[in-house]
C-alpha positions, 0 to 999 in steps of 0.5 A: 628432740625426741626425749627418752629418760630412764627412772629405776628403782628396785624394790628390796621386797621384790614387789612391782614398782609403779611411778606417778607424776605428783608434782610440777609438770613435764615439758609438752609432748613428753609422757611418763610410762607408769609401769616402767619409769620411762620418760619419753616424747617429743620435746618441744622446740623452746628453751625452758626449764621444767620441774617435776616430781615423780613418786615410786610406789611399791605394792605395800605402799611404800614410796620414794619422791624425787624432784627433777629438773629438765632443761630443754634447749631449742635447736638454733637455726641459721641460714 
C-alpha cells in the first residue's frame, strides 16, 4: 500500500518550518520529508501499529512536538 500523509504547520512569524522524527519509528519503507512534512512510501504488507513523534521547528528554534500513531493493516488474499 502506498502511503502519503501530510503534516502541515504555519509559523505565525512566517519563517520556514522543518520537520524531524524525534522519537519512535516510522513503518519500514516510509520516509519523512523534512522540508515539506510529507510522510511518503510503500508501507509493508503487515499488520502493526507504529508510534512516532515528529517535531516542527522554525528558524527561531521554536518547536512543537506531536505523537502520531499509524496502523498498517496487511492485505488479505483469498484464493
